[in-house]
N, C-alpha and C positions, 0 to 999 in steps of 0.2 A: 504494499499499500503505501509507503514511501517515496519508493520508487517512482510509480505513477501519479504521486502527488507532484515533485519533484521536473518527470515530465512535464505533467500539463504547465508546471508556474514558468520553464523552460519556456516551452512552443509557447504560453501568451507575451511573456517577454518578448520574444525573438516576432509575433506579429505585430506588439505594438512599433519597434523599431521600425520593422519594414510599411506601416502606416505614412510612420514620423517622415521617415525620409521621401516619402511620394508627397505628401502634406507639402514638403519644404521645394520638394521638386516643381510641385504645382504652384506653388507660389512665386519662384521665381520667374515661370511659364507666363504670370498675369503682369508681373512688373517688365519681363520681359517685349511683350504686347501694348502694357502703358507708353510704355519709352520710344515706341518705334512709330505708336500714330499719335503721338503727342510732340511732335513736331513740325505739322500742318500739311502733311504730307497727302496728295492725290485721294489717299485711298480712304479719310473719312469721308470728302466727298461723293454723294447723289445724283441722281435726272431727280428723281423729287426735292431736294436742297436736303435733306435729312442725310446726320451725322449715317453712315454704318457702322454697326456691330461698338454700341458706345463703351467705354473699355472702362465707366464708371456705374455704380449703380444710384448714383443721385440719394443716400441714405442720411446725408445730414449729417457726410462726421469732420466736419469744419471746426478744427482742434488745431492747436496751435500756431499753423499758417509759417505758410513758405513762398516765395516766389517761386515763380515761372511752370505755374502747376494748375493753373483756372486756366480751361479752352473757351474762347469764340468766336463768333465770326463778322463779318462784317457784311451791309445789304445796305446801297445804294440807290434809292430810291428817285432821283435825283434822273439818273446815267441809268434807272432802267422803268423810264416813264409807265412806256402803254403797258407793263407788268402791275406798276402800280393804278393803273385806268380799271386794269382789268378786275382785281383786285377789290374795289371798293364796288362791286358788282355779287361781288358773293357773300352767303350769308353769314359767316363770321366776320364782316368790316360795311356791310349795305350800310347800315343806321349809325354809324359809330362816329361820322360826322357832325349830323344832327345833337347825339347824346354830347358830345362836345362843346357842340359850333365850332368848331376847327376847320374850318375849309381851304383845299388847298389847288381845288380842278384848275383855275384860272390864274396859272403861272405865266411870267413874264423873264423870258432867261436874258439878261445882257451879255454880251463881252467886250470889252474896251482894251485895243492897244496902241501902242505909239507909231509912230512910224516906220520904226524898225521893224513892224510886226513884233517885236514883248511885250507880253501879258502888263496891261497898268495896275498897279495892285495899290487896296487904301481909297478909293475914290470914289467919292460920297454921289452913288443912283436914288436919283426919287421920279417915284409913277404921279402925276400930279390931274384932277380933274376939276376945271373950273377953275384952277387956284386953289384946291381945293390937295394936301399931302396927301394919298392913296398908302402912300407905304415909301419906305426909305433901306435900304444897302449899302454896305461898301463890298466894292469888286478885292478878292480873292488873290492872294499871289497867283492866278492863274487868269486872272482878267475877267476872272465871272460875277455877277453879280444875280439873286432871284428877287422876283419883286412878286406880290399879292393883289388880285383883284379880290374883292369879297372875301376875305376870311373868316367874316363874323356869321356870315349869312351863304345861303346859296342863292348863286347868280346862272340862270342858261342864259340869260341874250346881253351881250355885251355891245353897245357901240364905241367901239374903240377907236372912230377919230375922235371922240370927247376926253382921250384921254392923250398928255404928253410925256418924254421920258427927260428928267434933269442929268446931263454927268457933269460932275464935279462944278454947281451951280451954272450951267450953262446947257439952255433951250436945244435939243434934239431935232430939227428941222424933220426926219423923216419918221413916216403914220411909224406907231408904234403897236406891235404884232403877237400876237399870242404864241407860245414853243410850239402847238401841235401847228404853225404857221411856218416857226423855223427861230434862229436864235438873233436879237438885235446888234448887232456888230456898229461899233465908234472906232475910229482911230481921232485920238487925242493928242495935240503936240506940245513940246517944250512939258511932258512929267516930269518929277520927284520922285526918285527910288523910295519903296517905304522906312528903307532902312533896314537895321537886325533884329529891331526888339520884338519878340516874341513871348506873348504872356498864357498861360496857361493857370484855368480855375478848375480843383477836382472838388465837386457837389457831389456828399454822400448820404443816402440815408443811413443812420445808423439806430433805427430801432431794431426790436425784438429778436422782428423776425430776418436781420440780416447777418443774426449768430455763426449761423451755420457756414458761411462764408467768410463773412467782415476778417478778419483777420490774413486773412490769405489775401483777399481781395486787400487789405494796406499793406501788404510785403509786395504787392506788385508794383499798388500807387509808389512806392518807396523806390522801387529797380528802375520803373521808369522816368522817375524826378534823376534821379542817377543819371539813366545808362544816354539819356537823351542833352544832359550838359557835359560827360567824357564823350562824346559823338559828334556835338556839333559845337566845338571852343570857338565856331565865331559870332556864334550868335547869340547875342544880351539876351537870357532867360531869366523872364520875372512866374515866380510860383505864386499860388493864394489857394488857401481851401477852407469850404462849407460843411461841415456836417448839418443833420438839423433829425429831428426826432416828429413827434407833434406836442397836439396844444393836453395843458394837463403831464407831463412826464418833464423830467425833472429839468430841462432845456428847452427852445424849440429850436434854435439856429443857433450857431456858435461858429467862430471863420477866424479863420487869421489870413491878416490880408497882404498884396502882393509885393513879394521883398525877391531885391536880384541874390538875395545867400537863398541856397535853396537848405540851407538848415532850418530855417525857417518854419519852413514846411511840415521839411523830416519831420521834427520835432512834433509839431504838431497833430501831425496822422498819427504818429505813434502813444500819442497818448490816450486814443480817442477807442471809444468802447461800444460796443449796441445795451437797447435798455428799452425797455419803454415801446410806446406804440398801442397794444390794443385792440383795434379797432385797427382792418385794413388797409383805407387812405389815410395817407398822411401831409404834410403841410410840406410838399416837395411846392407850391407857391412864395411861403416864406421863405424858404430855401432858395428861389430863383432871385426875387425880390432882393432878398441880402446879398447875393452874388455879383446882382447887375449895378447898384446902387451903394453897397458899401466899399466894393473891393476896387474904384479909381482905375477903372482897363483905360488905357494911354490912346489917347486922341490920334496918335501917328507911330503905329505898330505894321512889321510886316504877317504877322496872324496871332489872333487872340480865338483860343478854344476853351472852351465849357465843359470838359467832362461829365456828365450828371450820372450817377450808380446808384442804380434803386429799385428796390423789388415792391412797388406798392405806388399805383395812383396817388392825385392830388383829390383832396373831394370834393366834390361833383354840387357843386351851388353854386349859384350864378354870383353871387360875388366872389368866391376863387378863381367861378371860370372867366370872371371879366378880369380878374387881377394877371391871372397865366396867359390871357392874348396882349394886354399890354407889353409885359413883359418879353415874350416874345419878339413882337416889333420893337421892343428896346433893343434886343440884343443883333436884332437883324440891322438895325439903324447904327451902332457901334463894328456891326462887323465880327460879329462874337459868333463862332461855329457853336452851336448846342450839338453835340455827340452824346447822346446816351447811353450808358451799357446797362441792358438790362438785368437782374441775376433770375433769383430761381420765385416762384409766387409773382410774375402777373397773370395777366387775365392778357384776352387779344383786347380789352377798351382801353389797356392803358400803354399796348404796342400800338397799336392806332395812333392816341396822341403824341407816344414819344416818336413817332416818325414823321408822324405832325412837326415836332418841336424838329427836328432834323433837316424837314425841307425847307421849311418856313427860314434858315437862317441857313442857307446853301453850307448841309452839315453833311450826316448820315448817321448809320445806324449800328451797331455794334448790341449783340446779345451773348450770354453767357451760353453754353452747350453742357451737355452730361456727359463731354467723353472724359474729361478728368474726373469724375466721380463724387466732387468735392462739390456739399451742400444739397438740400432737396431737389427733385428732380424740378426740369429748366422746361417752361414752357416751348414747344416749336413754332420756329418763328414761320411764317406765311411769307414764305421770300422762294427763290428760283433754286437755280445748284450754287452754294457756296463753300468756302473754305476753310477750314478747320484750326484756328492759329493758336499759340499759348497769347493768352490776353497781355502780358507785358509786353508780349513781339510786337501784337498788332496794334497797341495803343503807339510805342514809338514810330510803329512805320506811318499813323495816320500823323501824327507830331512831323513828321520827315517831311511829308507830299506835301503837307499844307505851308508848309515853312521855307521850302524850296524856291 
């Protein structure tokens, strides 16, 4: 009996050791697959616009935080305008413009160059009707500006002969045309360079629902700031940050203004944490108002970008929507590209609104994906085929693109 017991004991131990070895091998296999897929390779992309075989399970395991792990993708509706127009006819998006009272189909695109054919940057552009300003913007480093007619209401018929474009406060004599009819192109003489100043603001939802991935996002923001500073020594980079929660929390908004020393922004971001919230909507409008009025954006700059990281919409009531409309118009006027970065928890209503923010400010839309396995489940964006990237690399790429 003793020999039998000893034999069984050794047999069980042997089986346990084999099992452990197999588990270890399985762990190494998962890690290897994650590393291969997290480099932004084409293996992520599919024709339907969804990532194939996500490497993570979206189980809310975002603790500790490390840079370069969160995965995301970009979709630019201005570059895919026919797709956007068709999307608004689908069930998911058909009523969203009326829900938020944000309309963007009556788009006017402007391209300004100098006499040598180079793009003219940071030049004011305005659309007027009977002497009343309808929309204002500034050209970006590509010389482009976007303007809207009827952003607060749906307009089916427009008499374009009633509208006039002003470039650098000068009346443009040619007829104005909507984007569907082409781009309004102009040549300006004696234009000044926009300089080397690049202003970057990071507006971050710090409510409790962001706790599943905020530490990772903080590390990504820190790495983005450091990378941009290292890779673009010729640029005069200014950074600022706004963190926000909601009414009734310990704070609604706190911010760190623009500083030439990135250490100021880095220290501010490091000190933040996620808490509060409660209901689904948050004080997005207050955060935008603070970012636009308190951060003291420069009157002259090569580029201005406000990254808006969030996982919940603003409150949907008349007062808040009015403030959001004013904020977006002010951002466009100042030449600030709003680039939303949506995290786990958003719905299609929020997706529509964020994409509208980027359209109205000549920006682009970024959404975090499930591929990293960080955070809770992320909404599949209603876009075409896309490329998954590391979020921090994606942000650096966009900053470089709009600053070159």
